[in-house]
PyMOL Python script that loads the backbone (N, CA, C, O; Angstrom):
from pymol import cmd

cmd.read_pdbstr("""\
ATOM      1  N   UNK A   1     -16.692   9.111 -12.677  1.00  0.00           N
ATOM      2  CA  UNK A   1     -16.654   7.791 -13.297  1.00  0.00           C
ATOM      3  C   UNK A   1     -18.056   7.433 -13.767  1.00  0.00           C
ATOM      4  O   UNK A   1     -19.016   7.525 -13.003  1.00  0.00           O
ATOM      5  N   UNK A   2     -18.168   7.029 -15.010  1.00  0.00           N
ATOM      6  CA  UNK A   2     -19.462   6.627 -15.555  1.00  0.00           C
ATOM      7  C   UNK A   2     -19.637   5.125 -15.382  1.00  0.00           C
ATOM      8  O   UNK A   2     -18.702   4.350 -15.582  1.00  0.00           O
ATOM      9  N   UNK A   3     -20.840   4.729 -15.008  1.00  0.00           N
ATOM     10  CA  UNK A   3     -21.145   3.318 -14.862  1.00  0.00           C
ATOM     11  C   UNK A   3     -21.831   2.813 -16.119  1.00  0.00           C
ATOM     12  O   UNK A   3     -22.571   3.547 -16.774  1.00  0.00           O
ATOM     13  N   UNK A   4     -21.580   1.557 -16.448  1.00  0.00           N
ATOM     14  CA  UNK A   4     -22.278   0.947 -17.583  1.00  0.00           C
ATOM     15  C   UNK A   4     -23.753   0.811 -17.230  1.00  0.00           C
ATOM     16  O   UNK A   4     -24.106   0.769 -16.052  1.00  0.00           O
ATOM     17  N   UNK A   5     -24.604   0.742 -18.226  1.00  0.00           N
ATOM     18  CA  UNK A   5     -26.044   0.663 -17.994  1.00  0.00           C
ATOM     19  C   UNK A   5     -26.406  -0.525 -17.102  1.00  0.00           C
ATOM     20  O   UNK A   5     -27.294  -0.414 -16.257  1.00  0.00           O
ATOM     21  N   UNK A   6     -25.725  -1.659 -17.282  1.00  0.00           N
ATOM     22  CA  UNK A   6     -26.031  -2.833 -16.470  1.00  0.00           C
ATOM     23  C   UNK A   6     -25.655  -2.604 -15.006  1.00  0.00           C
ATOM     24  O   UNK A   6     -26.340  -3.098 -14.110  1.00  0.00           O
ATOM     25  N   UNK A   7     -24.575  -1.859 -14.753  1.00  0.00           N
ATOM     26  CA  UNK A   7     -24.165  -1.582 -13.379  1.00  0.00           C
ATOM     27  C   UNK A   7     -25.139  -0.631 -12.702  1.00  0.00           C
ATOM     28  O   UNK A   7     -25.365  -0.732 -11.496  1.00  0.00           O
ATOM     29  N   UNK A   8     -25.721   0.293 -13.467  1.00  0.00           N
ATOM     30  CA  UNK A   8     -26.654   1.248 -12.899  1.00  0.00           C
ATOM     31  C   UNK A   8     -27.925   0.558 -12.418  1.00  0.00           C
ATOM     32  O   UNK A   8     -28.534   0.993 -11.440  1.00  0.00           O
ATOM     33  N   UNK A   9     -28.331  -0.512 -13.095  1.00  0.00           N
ATOM     34  CA  UNK A   9     -29.571  -1.205 -12.750  1.00  0.00           C
ATOM     35  C   UNK A   9     -29.355  -2.344 -11.758  1.00  0.00           C
ATOM     36  O   UNK A   9     -30.325  -2.905 -11.250  1.00  0.00           O
ATOM     37  N   UNK A  10     -28.118  -2.692 -11.478  1.00  0.00           N
ATOM     38  CA  UNK A  10     -27.812  -3.790 -10.563  1.00  0.00           C
ATOM     39  C   UNK A  10     -28.056  -3.313  -9.132  1.00  0.00           C
ATOM     40  O   UNK A  10     -27.325  -2.453  -8.640  1.00  0.00           O
ATOM     41  N   UNK A  11     -29.062  -3.852  -8.463  1.00  0.00           N
ATOM     42  CA  UNK A  11     -29.343  -3.394  -7.097  1.00  0.00           C
ATOM     43  C   UNK A  11     -28.162  -3.637  -6.160  1.00  0.00           C
ATOM     44  O   UNK A  11     -27.398  -4.587  -6.332  1.00  0.00           O
ATOM     45  N   UNK A  12     -28.030  -2.767  -5.179  1.00  0.00           N
ATOM     46  CA  UNK A  12     -26.985  -2.927  -4.175  1.00  0.00           C
ATOM     47  C   UNK A  12     -27.607  -3.502  -2.913  1.00  0.00           C
ATOM     48  O   UNK A  12     -28.708  -3.122  -2.515  1.00  0.00           O
ATOM     49  N   UNK A  13     -26.887  -4.421  -2.293  1.00  0.00           N
ATOM     50  CA  UNK A  13     -27.363  -5.081  -1.084  1.00  0.00           C
ATOM     51  C   UNK A  13     -26.542  -4.637   0.115  1.00  0.00           C
ATOM     52  O   UNK A  13     -25.350  -4.353   0.001  1.00  0.00           O
ATOM     53  N   UNK A  14     -27.196  -4.582   1.258  1.00  0.00           N
ATOM     54  CA  UNK A  14     -26.498  -4.249   2.498  1.00  0.00           C
ATOM     55  C   UNK A  14     -25.773  -5.500   3.010  1.00  0.00           C
ATOM     56  O   UNK A  14     -26.087  -6.611   2.583  1.00  0.00           O
ATOM     57  N   UNK A  15     -24.811  -5.330   3.917  1.00  0.00           N
ATOM     58  CA  UNK A  15     -24.157  -6.505   4.496  1.00  0.00           C
ATOM     59  C   UNK A  15     -25.161  -7.448   5.166  1.00  0.00           C
ATOM     60  O   UNK A  15     -24.991  -8.667   5.123  1.00  0.00           O
ATOM     61  N   UNK A  16     -26.197  -6.892   5.780  1.00  0.00           N
ATOM     62  CA  UNK A  16     -27.220  -7.722   6.433  1.00  0.00           C
ATOM     63  C   UNK A  16     -28.001  -8.558   5.434  1.00  0.00           C
ATOM     64  O   UNK A  16     -28.322  -9.716   5.703  1.00  0.00           O
ATOM     65  N   UNK A  17     -28.309  -7.970   4.276  1.00  0.00           N
ATOM     66  CA  UNK A  17     -29.034  -8.706   3.240  1.00  0.00           C
ATOM     67  C   UNK A  17     -28.179  -9.826   2.662  1.00  0.00           C
ATOM     68  O   UNK A  17     -28.670 -10.931   2.428  1.00  0.00           O
ATOM     69  N   UNK A  18     -26.904  -9.542   2.434  1.00  0.00           N
ATOM     70  CA  UNK A  18     -25.979 -10.562   1.921  1.00  0.00           C
ATOM     71  C   UNK A  18     -25.829 -11.671   2.961  1.00  0.00           C
ATOM     72  O   UNK A  18     -25.848 -12.854   2.621  1.00  0.00           O
ATOM     73  N   UNK A  19     -25.681 -11.288   4.211  1.00  0.00           N
ATOM     74  CA  UNK A  19     -25.528 -12.261   5.291  1.00  0.00           C
ATOM     75  C   UNK A  19     -26.741 -13.185   5.376  1.00  0.00           C
ATOM     76  O   UNK A  19     -26.593 -14.387   5.596  1.00  0.00           O
ATOM     77  N   UNK A  20     -27.934 -12.630   5.204  1.00  0.00           N
ATOM     78  CA  UNK A  20     -29.152 -13.438   5.259  1.00  0.00           C
ATOM     79  C   UNK A  20     -29.182 -14.458   4.122  1.00  0.00           C
ATOM     80  O   UNK A  20     -29.609 -15.595   4.322  1.00  0.00           O
ATOM     81  N   UNK A  21     -28.730 -14.059   2.928  1.00  0.00           N
ATOM     82  CA  UNK A  21     -28.704 -14.976   1.790  1.00  0.00           C
ATOM     83  C   UNK A  21     -27.765 -16.153   2.032  1.00  0.00           C
ATOM     84  O   UNK A  21     -28.071 -17.287   1.663  1.00  0.00           O
ATOM     85  N   UNK A  22     -26.615 -15.875   2.658  1.00  0.00           N
ATOM     86  CA  UNK A  22     -25.615 -16.920   2.909  1.00  0.00           C
ATOM     87  C   UNK A  22     -25.776 -17.579   4.278  1.00  0.00           C
ATOM     88  O   UNK A  22     -25.084 -18.543   4.606  1.00  0.00           O
ATOM     89  N   UNK A  23     -26.709 -17.035   5.069  1.00  0.00           N
ATOM     90  CA  UNK A  23     -26.938 -17.528   6.438  1.00  0.00           C
ATOM     91  C   UNK A  23     -25.670 -17.457   7.290  1.00  0.00           C
ATOM     92  O   UNK A  23     -25.279 -18.417   7.954  1.00  0.00           O
ATOM     93  N   UNK A  24     -25.045 -16.280   7.241  1.00  0.00           N
ATOM     94  CA  UNK A  24     -23.857 -16.010   8.054  1.00  0.00           C
ATOM     95  C   UNK A  24     -24.058 -14.680   8.773  1.00  0.00           C
ATOM     96  O   UNK A  24     -25.041 -13.981   8.527  1.00  0.00           O
ATOM     97  N   UNK A  25     -23.148 -14.336   9.641  1.00  0.00           N
ATOM     98  CA  UNK A  25     -23.181 -13.058  10.357  1.00  0.00           C
ATOM     99  C   UNK A  25     -22.725 -11.944   9.411  1.00  0.00           C
ATOM    100  O   UNK A  25     -21.848 -12.178   8.581  1.00  0.00           O
ATOM    101  N   UNK A  26     -23.298 -10.739   9.514  1.00  0.00           N
ATOM    102  CA  UNK A  26     -22.849  -9.625   8.669  1.00  0.00           C
ATOM    103  C   UNK A  26     -21.349  -9.340   8.759  1.00  0.00           C
ATOM    104  O   UNK A  26     -20.755  -8.875   7.787  1.00  0.00           O
ATOM    105  N   UNK A  27     -20.736  -9.610   9.896  1.00  0.00           N
ATOM    106  CA  UNK A  27     -19.295  -9.390  10.021  1.00  0.00           C
ATOM    107  C   UNK A  27     -18.504 -10.342   9.120  1.00  0.00           C
ATOM    108  O   UNK A  27     -17.404 -10.015   8.674  1.00  0.00           O
ATOM    109  N   UNK A  28     -19.073 -11.517   8.859  1.00  0.00           N
ATOM    110  CA  UNK A  28     -18.438 -12.463   7.941  1.00  0.00           C
ATOM    111  C   UNK A  28     -18.407 -11.878   6.539  1.00  0.00           C
ATOM    112  O   UNK A  28     -17.412 -12.019   5.827  1.00  0.00           O
ATOM    113  N   UNK A  29     -19.486 -11.225   6.140  1.00  0.00           N
ATOM    114  CA  UNK A  29     -19.559 -10.590   4.816  1.00  0.00           C
ATOM    115  C   UNK A  29     -18.474  -9.516   4.710  1.00  0.00           C
ATOM    116  O   UNK A  29     -17.818  -9.402   3.675  1.00  0.00           O
ATOM    117  N   UNK A  30     -18.284  -8.737   5.762  1.00  0.00           N
ATOM    118  CA  UNK A  30     -17.247  -7.703   5.774  1.00  0.00           C
ATOM    119  C   UNK A  30     -15.862  -8.344   5.643  1.00  0.00           C
ATOM    120  O   UNK A  30     -15.003  -7.820   4.934  1.00  0.00           O
ATOM    121  N   UNK A  31     -15.643  -9.458   6.313  1.00  0.00           N
ATOM    122  CA  UNK A  31     -14.354 -10.161   6.201  1.00  0.00           C
ATOM    123  C   UNK A  31     -14.131 -10.668   4.780  1.00  0.00           C
ATOM    124  O   UNK A  31     -13.014 -10.614   4.267  1.00  0.00           O
ATOM    125  N   UNK A  32     -15.199 -11.164   4.141  1.00  0.00           N
ATOM    126  CA  UNK A  32     -15.080 -11.621   2.757  1.00  0.00           C
ATOM    127  C   UNK A  32     -14.655 -10.469   1.857  1.00  0.00           C
ATOM    128  O   UNK A  32     -13.819 -10.638   0.970  1.00  0.00           O
ATOM    129  N   UNK A  33     -15.234  -9.308   2.092  1.00  0.00           N
ATOM    130  CA  UNK A  33     -14.892  -8.128   1.282  1.00  0.00           C
ATOM    131  C   UNK A  33     -13.429  -7.744   1.492  1.00  0.00           C
ATOM    132  O   UNK A  33     -12.720  -7.441   0.533  1.00  0.00           O
ATOM    133  N   UNK A  34     -12.982  -7.757   2.733  1.00  0.00           N
ATOM    134  CA  UNK A  34     -11.585  -7.417   3.023  1.00  0.00           C
ATOM    135  C   UNK A  34     -10.623  -8.435   2.432  1.00  0.00           C
ATOM    136  O   UNK A  34      -9.494  -8.091   2.080  1.00  0.00           O
ATOM    137  N   UNK A  35     -11.064  -9.701   2.319  1.00  0.00           N
ATOM    138  CA  UNK A  35     -10.229 -10.764   1.762  1.00  0.00           C
ATOM    139  C   UNK A  35     -10.283 -10.786   0.234  1.00  0.00           C
ATOM    140  O   UNK A  35      -9.538 -11.534  -0.400  1.00  0.00           O
ATOM    141  N   UNK A  36     -11.162  -9.969  -0.365  1.00  0.00           N
ATOM    142  CA  UNK A  36     -11.247  -9.907  -1.813  1.00  0.00           C
ATOM    143  C   UNK A  36     -12.213 -10.896  -2.439  1.00  0.00           C
ATOM    144  O   UNK A  36     -12.268 -11.003  -3.664  1.00  0.00           O
ATOM    145  N   UNK A  37     -12.977 -11.623  -1.629  1.00  0.00           N
ATOM    146  CA  UNK A  37     -13.941 -12.584  -2.172  1.00  0.00           C
ATOM    147  C   UNK A  37     -15.164 -11.893  -2.742  1.00  0.00           C
ATOM    148  O   UNK A  37     -15.870 -12.454  -3.579  1.00  0.00           O
ATOM    149  N   UNK A  38     -15.414 -10.674  -2.286  1.00  0.00           N
ATOM    150  CA  UNK A  38     -16.599  -9.918  -2.670  1.00  0.00           C
ATOM    151  C   UNK A  38     -16.197  -8.459  -2.807  1.00  0.00           C
ATOM    152  O   UNK A  38     -15.432  -7.950  -1.989  1.00  0.00           O
ATOM    153  N   UNK A  39     -16.702  -7.781  -3.828  1.00  0.00           N
ATOM    154  CA  UNK A  39     -16.357  -6.379  -4.050  1.00  0.00           C
ATOM    155  C   UNK A  39     -17.310  -5.481  -3.271  1.00  0.00           C
ATOM    156  O   UNK A  39     -18.524  -5.538  -3.468  1.00  0.00           O
ATOM    157  N   UNK A  40     -16.767  -4.662  -2.399  1.00  0.00           N
ATOM    158  CA  UNK A  40     -17.582  -3.728  -1.616  1.00  0.00           C
ATOM    159  C   UNK A  40     -17.579  -2.367  -2.296  1.00  0.00           C
ATOM    160  O   UNK A  40     -16.543  -1.884  -2.752  1.00  0.00           O
ATOM    161  N   UNK A  41     -18.742  -1.768  -2.354  1.00  0.00           N
ATOM    162  CA  UNK A  41     -18.889  -0.403  -2.851  1.00  0.00           C
ATOM    163  C   UNK A  41     -19.193   0.447  -1.633  1.00  0.00           C
ATOM    164  O   UNK A  41     -20.042   0.087  -0.818  1.00  0.00           O
ATOM    165  N   UNK A  42     -18.509   1.567  -1.504  1.00  0.00           N
ATOM    166  CA  UNK A  42     -18.732   2.441  -0.353  1.00  0.00           C
ATOM    167  C   UNK A  42     -19.725   3.547  -0.702  1.00  0.00           C
ATOM    168  O   UNK A  42     -19.614   4.186  -1.748  1.00  0.00           O
ATOM    169  N   UNK A  43     -20.683   3.761   0.174  1.00  0.00           N
ATOM    170  CA  UNK A  43     -21.621   4.863  -0.011  1.00  0.00           C
ATOM    171  C   UNK A  43     -20.941   6.152   0.442  1.00  0.00           C
ATOM    172  O   UNK A  43     -19.843   6.119   0.997  1.00  0.00           O
ATOM    173  N   UNK A  44     -21.587   7.268   0.206  1.00  0.00           N
ATOM    174  CA  UNK A  44     -21.019   8.543   0.654  1.00  0.00           C
ATOM    175  C   UNK A  44     -20.858   8.570   2.168  1.00  0.00           C
ATOM    176  O   UNK A  44     -19.963   9.236   2.687  1.00  0.00           O
ATOM    177  N   UNK A  45     -21.711   7.857   2.868  1.00  0.00           N
ATOM    178  CA  UNK A  45     -21.630   7.787   4.329  1.00  0.00           C
ATOM    179  C   UNK A  45     -20.619   6.768   4.832  1.00  0.00           C
ATOM    180  O   UNK A  45     -20.439   6.623   6.041  1.00  0.00           O
ATOM    181  N   UNK A  46     -19.952   6.055   3.915  1.00  0.00           N
ATOM    182  CA  UNK A  46     -18.927   5.094   4.310  1.00  0.00           C
ATOM    183  C   UNK A  46     -19.437   3.683   4.538  1.00  0.00           C
ATOM    184  O   UNK A  46     -18.683   2.816   4.978  1.00  0.00           O
ATOM    185  N   UNK A  47     -20.713   3.441   4.245  1.00  0.00           N
ATOM    186  CA  UNK A  47     -21.279   2.100   4.432  1.00  0.00           C
ATOM    187  C   UNK A  47     -20.950   1.224   3.234  1.00  0.00           C
ATOM    188  O   UNK A  47     -20.807   1.710   2.112  1.00  0.00           O
ATOM    189  N   UNK A  48     -20.832  -0.070   3.487  1.00  0.00           N
ATOM    190  CA  UNK A  48     -20.543  -1.007   2.408  1.00  0.00           C
ATOM    191  C   UNK A  48     -21.832  -1.485   1.758  1.00  0.00           C
ATOM    192  O   UNK A  48     -22.836  -1.721   2.430  1.00  0.00           O
ATOM    193  N   UNK A  49     -21.783  -1.624   0.436  1.00  0.00           N
ATOM    194  CA  UNK A  49     -22.881  -2.204  -0.330  1.00  0.00           C
ATOM    195  C   UNK A  49     -22.267  -3.168  -1.335  1.00  0.00           C
ATOM    196  O   UNK A  49     -21.119  -3.012  -1.751  1.00  0.00           O
ATOM    197  N   UNK A  50     -23.057  -4.167  -1.713  1.00  0.00           N
ATOM    198  CA  UNK A  50     -22.563  -5.216  -2.595  1.00  0.00           C
ATOM    199  C   UNK A  50     -23.493  -5.375  -3.785  1.00  0.00           C
ATOM    200  O   UNK A  50     -24.713  -5.322  -3.635  1.00  0.00           O
ATOM    201  N   UNK A  51     -22.920  -5.571  -4.971  1.00  0.00           N
ATOM    202  CA  UNK A  51     -23.733  -5.739  -6.186  1.00  0.00           C
ATOM    203  C   UNK A  51     -24.494  -7.057  -6.115  1.00  0.00           C
ATOM    204  O   UNK A  51     -23.918  -8.112  -5.848  1.00  0.00           O
ATOM    205  N   UNK A  52     -25.779  -6.976  -6.356  1.00  0.00           N
ATOM    206  CA  UNK A  52     -26.648  -8.148  -6.317  1.00  0.00           C
ATOM    207  C   UNK A  52     -26.172  -9.247  -7.267  1.00  0.00           C
ATOM    208  O   UNK A  52     -26.165 -10.423  -6.905  1.00  0.00           O
ATOM    209  N   UNK A  53     -25.778  -8.865  -8.473  1.00  0.00           N
ATOM    210  CA  UNK A  53     -25.346  -9.864  -9.468  1.00  0.00           C
ATOM    211  C   UNK A  53     -24.121 -10.632  -8.983  1.00  0.00           C
ATOM    212  O   UNK A  53     -24.031 -11.846  -9.169  1.00  0.00           O
ATOM    213  N   UNK A  54     -23.184  -9.929  -8.366  1.00  0.00           N
ATOM    214  CA  UNK A  54     -21.966 -10.587  -7.867  1.00  0.00           C
ATOM    215  C   UNK A  54     -22.298 -11.521  -6.705  1.00  0.00           C
ATOM    216  O   UNK A  54     -21.765 -12.627  -6.618  1.00  0.00           O
ATOM    217  N   UNK A  55     -23.178 -11.071  -5.816  1.00  0.00           N
ATOM    218  CA  UNK A  55     -23.578 -11.889  -4.669  1.00  0.00           C
ATOM    219  C   UNK A  55     -24.276 -13.163  -5.144  1.00  0.00           C
ATOM    220  O   UNK A  55     -23.980 -14.254  -4.656  1.00  0.00           O
ATOM    221  N   UNK A  56     -25.202 -13.026  -6.094  1.00  0.00           N
ATOM    222  CA  UNK A  56     -25.939 -14.201  -6.568  1.00  0.00           C
ATOM    223  C   UNK A  56     -25.038 -15.161  -7.365  1.00  0.00           C
ATOM    224  O   UNK A  56     -25.243 -16.375  -7.345  1.00  0.00           O
ATOM    225  N   UNK A  57     -24.041 -14.603  -8.063  1.00  0.00           N
ATOM    226  CA  UNK A  57     -23.068 -15.462  -8.765  1.00  0.00           C
ATOM    227  C   UNK A  57     -22.268 -16.273  -7.745  1.00  0.00           C
ATOM    228  O   UNK A  57     -22.048 -17.469  -7.936  1.00  0.00           O
ATOM    229  N   UNK A  58     -21.839 -15.630  -6.674  1.00  0.00           N
ATOM    230  CA  UNK A  58     -21.099 -16.325  -5.619  1.00  0.00           C
ATOM    231  C   UNK A  58     -21.983 -17.351  -4.927  1.00  0.00           C
ATOM    232  O   UNK A  58     -21.534 -18.449  -4.597  1.00  0.00           O
ATOM    233  N   UNK A  59     -23.237 -16.990  -4.711  1.00  0.00           N
ATOM    234  CA  UNK A  59     -24.190 -17.882  -4.055  1.00  0.00           C
ATOM    235  C   UNK A  59     -24.446 -19.138  -4.886  1.00  0.00           C
ATOM    236  O   UNK A  59     -24.601 -20.229  -4.337  1.00  0.00           O
ATOM    237  N   UNK A  60     -24.490 -18.984  -6.206  1.00  0.00           N
ATOM    238  CA  UNK A  60     -24.756 -20.140  -7.083  1.00  0.00           C
ATOM    239  C   UNK A  60     -23.500 -20.969  -7.341  1.00  0.00           C
ATOM    240  O   UNK A  60     -23.575 -22.062  -7.903  1.00  0.00           O
ATOM    241  N   UNK A  61     -22.344 -20.443  -6.927  1.00  0.00           N
ATOM    242  CA  UNK A  61     -21.105 -21.181  -7.087  1.00  0.00           C
ATOM    243  C   UNK A  61     -20.474 -21.059  -8.455  1.00  0.00           C
ATOM    244  O   UNK A  61     -19.586 -21.840  -8.796  1.00  0.00           O
ATOM    245  N   UNK A  62     -20.914 -20.095  -9.245  1.00  0.00           N
ATOM    246  CA  UNK A  62     -20.368 -19.912 -10.602  1.00  0.00           C
ATOM    247  C   UNK A  62     -19.118 -19.063 -10.559  1.00  0.00           C
ATOM    248  O   UNK A  62     -18.515 -18.798 -11.600  1.00  0.00           O
TER     249      UNK A  62
END
""", "prot")
cmd.dss("prot")
cmd.show_as("cartoon", "prot")
cmd.util.cbc("prot")
cmd.orient("prot")
């Protein structure tokens, strides 16, 4: 699968980084992903990562 140029440059955040931005527990971020509020990308090792642009859009309420 090829990614668009904008997706390639969009930094990925760890659940801990997302949690710090929202001031919640990292497990809350995982629950949001499972509920479909946030799109999780899986690394080869099975860890979740989140697109910075999507996180900041959610954070700003847009």
